[in-house]
N, C-alpha and C positions, 0 to 999 in steps of 0.2 A: 451167184453168191457162194463162198467156199463155206463147206460144212467144216462142223469141228466133232469129231467122233471121240475126243478125249480132253476132259476139262482141262488139261496141262499145255493143250494148244493156245490158250488164254494167255498163259501166264499170272501174274499177280494183278488182279484188276481193281481199281480203286471205283467205287459207286458213289459218285458226286452226287451231293444232295444238301438240301439247305438253303444258302445263300442268303442272301440281304433284301431279297425283293419282298414284295406285297404275300405272296405264294409260298413264303416260305415253310410253315406249319405242315402245307400240303406235300410239299415236296418232302419234307421230311420223313411222312408217310408212306409217300413213293419209293422212296430211298431204301427205308428199312424193308420194305415188303419185297424188292428187288434183291437188295441185298441177302436176305434168308434164303430166296428162292437158288440164288448162285450157289451159296454156301451148301444148301441141300443137295445139290448137285455134284459138289466135289470142287467146285471152281475156288481156287484160293484168293476169295474177295475179301474187301476190309471196307469199313465206314470210311467215306472223306468228306466231311461238312465245310464248304467253302467258305464259309463265315468265320470259321474259327482256326483255318490252317491255310497256309501259304502254298502255291501250285508249285514252289520249288522243292518242297517236302516229298512231291511223288517221286523225284528222282532218288531222292533219301531213301525211301522206302522201298526201291524197287520195283516200283509201277511199271507195269508195260502197255495196260490199256486203261481207257476209263469207262463205264458204263454211266453216261449223263444222265442224273433223273433230277436236275436244277431247274425248275419252272421259273419263268419270268425271266425280267431284266437280270442282267448279269451272268445268266447260263443259258437262255433260250434264243438270245440275239446276236449269236455271234461272238460275245467277249469272251468267252471260255474256249469256245471253239478254237479260236485266233492263238489263245496263250498256249492251248494243247499242241497244236500245229507248230508255234515256234518251239516248242519243247520235244519235240518229234515224239509225242506219244500219240497213239491211234485212239479212237472213242467212237461212242455209239451216234447213231443219227445224222442231221443234215449239216453240212459244213458252214463255214462262215457266212457265204452269201443267202444259202436257204435260209439259215436259221435268222438273219437280219432281216429280211423280206417278209418270213413267216412270221417274226412278231409284230414288224409294223403294220397295223392295219389298213393305213392309209396307203402306204407303198403297195400293199398287195393288191388292192383295188385298181391303182394306177398300172402295175402290171398285167392283171387280167384282163382289164380295160383293153390294151392295146395287143393281148393275145385272142381276144375273141370269146373270153369266158363269161359267163354272165355273173351279175353281180349287183346287188340293190343299187339303185341311184344315190348320191351321194354328194356331199359336199364338206370344205375343211371349214372349222368355225375358229379363226383366229382371234376375235373380240366378239363382246357383246353388239357390237355394231353390225355384226353379220346374221344376227338373229330373226331379224324381221324378212331380210332376204332370203333366208333357210326356209321360213314358212311359206313365204308365197312361191319359191321355187320348188320346193318339195311337198309343201302340205303337211297336215296332220293325219293319222299319228306318226310321231319319228322316234328312232332311237340314238339315242346320244352315246357315242364312246371314246375314252381315252385311247389313244393309237396303241400305246405300248404297255396294254396290260391284259392280261388273261384271267381265266376263272371267271368272265364276267364282271370283275371289279370295276366300279365306277361307271358302270353303264345305267343308264334309265332310259325308260320311255315317257315321252312326251306328248301330252293330247293337246296343250294349247300353248298361246306364247308364255304364260307364267310358267308352266311346267318344264319349257325350253329353258327359260332363264335360269331356273335351277338346277336343272339337269346340266347345263352348261359350264355352272361353277362347281358343282360337283366334279365332272370328270376334268376340269382345268385343272383341280386340286390336286392330280397326278403328276403333275410337272411333265408333260407331254403334249403333243400335237392332239387336238380333241377333232374328232369327225361326227357327223351325223349322216344317219342315212334314212331312206325313206322304209317306212314298215312295211313288212312282207306279210300279208295274210294268207297263212297257209299250214303245212306239216313240217317241222323241223327233223332234219335226218343225221349223222353224223356216221360218217364213214372211214374205217380204220386203214392204214396202209402198212402193210408188212414187205419189204423188198420193193419189189417191182407189181406187188397184187392189192387187190383192195380185199378186206375181210367182208362175213355177211355186214348189211346196211341195219344200224339200228334206228329206229323212229323213235323220238322224243315225245313226251306227254307229259304237261304239267299244269295245275290249275293257276299258277301265276302268269302275269302277264306274256313273261319268256322264260327261258331257261336260265335263271340268275343264279348267282353264288348259293343264295338258301336253297333251290332246287337241286343244285350239284351236290352239295356238299350235307344239308341239314334236315332239308324234308323227306317224310316218310309218303309223300303222295304222289312223288314223281314216277312216272311208270316208263318201262323201256321196253319196246316192242321188237323182237328178233324171234323168228321172221318179221320184217317192218310193213307186211302189208300190201306191198308193190307186187305186180307180175313179175316173173322171172324176166322177163324182156325188160320192163321199166327198171328192174334193180340192176340188171348189168349194165344198160346204160348208164345209169346213176353213178355206177361204180367205175366205169371207164372214163367219164368226164371230171370224177373226182381225182382220179391219177392222172390226167391233164392238168386240172387245177394245180394239183400239189407240185407236178414237175415243173411247171411254168415259173412257178417261185422257186425253183432250185431246191427244192426239197428230196431228201434221199433217205435211204435206210429203212424208217420205219414213221409214223406221225398218225394224225387224223385230220379229218376235214369235215368242217360243218358246214350244211348247205340248208336251204329252203325249197321246197318245191311248192310255188304261188298257185292261184286260184285257174291259171291258164297250162297247168302242168308244166311249168318251165321253171329249172333247176336255178336257182339263186344263190350261188355261193357267197359266203359271209367270211371265212377266216380259216388258217390251217392251224394246227398245232406241233410243232416239231420236238416238243417232248411232253406228250400229254403225260396225265396221271396212271399212276401204275399199282394202284391199291388192288387188292384183289377185287374188288368191286368198281373198279374204274371202268370206261367206255371200251377202252382196245383190249383189256382182258376179256371183258364180257363179248365183245364179237368174237375176239379168237376161240373162246369156250364154244361157240356155235358153230366153230369152224372145226370143232374136234381138236383144238390147240389148249393145253391146260396152261396153267399160269407160268408154271416152270419151264415148260417146252418155249411159251412165248420169249422169257428173260432169256432163254437160253438162244433163240432165234435172232432176237435183238442184239446180242452180244456178237452173233456171229457176222453183223452185217459191219463188225469193225475189223474184218479179215478180208484181205485178199491173197492173191496165191503168192506164197512166200515172202509177202510184206505188209506193213501196217497199213489200214486204210484211212486216211483223213479225211472224217465225216461220211 
């Protein structure tokens, strides 16, 4: 990865944020935090809300590259990445394919299964007619998810047929494929990726059934353990597996991998995030801090991933 020694090397940078997805408000928080960090370091950076401005304005503004902080559909799923590539603009994070696969939890599992990456048993739910088969095949408890949402939106744990029916209706309301996973009893971890390396592992602990939207953004009872409690050998192994899981889906630049370790000490991968939260209390900045990387330096290094030797970098 090329290093930038002078903020002028980046040219004029648009911090893309907001968007129209369900994660809009979180994206605005991430984007404004990134914008402030870049401006503090002398980068010529400006706010760009993709829900309020057309991408054709980027050329008119003299933008040379984009720091993508748009979470969810329209920003994290390959659509924005494809548009920027057609416009000849460099951007941070994964490319079109990695973004599309990383956003789609169902296709992520298909790719991981083919590559030998362990992930909880699952099946796709196409209608209420699949619920009985699902319960019989996977057993309870179950985790039901809309395949194309982030921040745990639309997710629900089901402990019974009645709850499974309720969870399916909730997830189906997000207008995308619905999948259900076998519940994994164990500890949950998250592994931040920066460049080709994994940052210190964080163990998540919440009194909620799982690390849901409320636990992520509203509760004061969620605990984040870093050091994570694994031995050095275990942590290095988990980091290596996480980098593999990220790469299998075409992830690049930076991101985050969510994983459970079950009762047999087997890592079970849940999903990747190619545009994770970037407020000063989000998980990637938290891991970076434990690696001795300040929020400002982290933002700088992420922006560096949009550089190659003498040329723009597409994803």
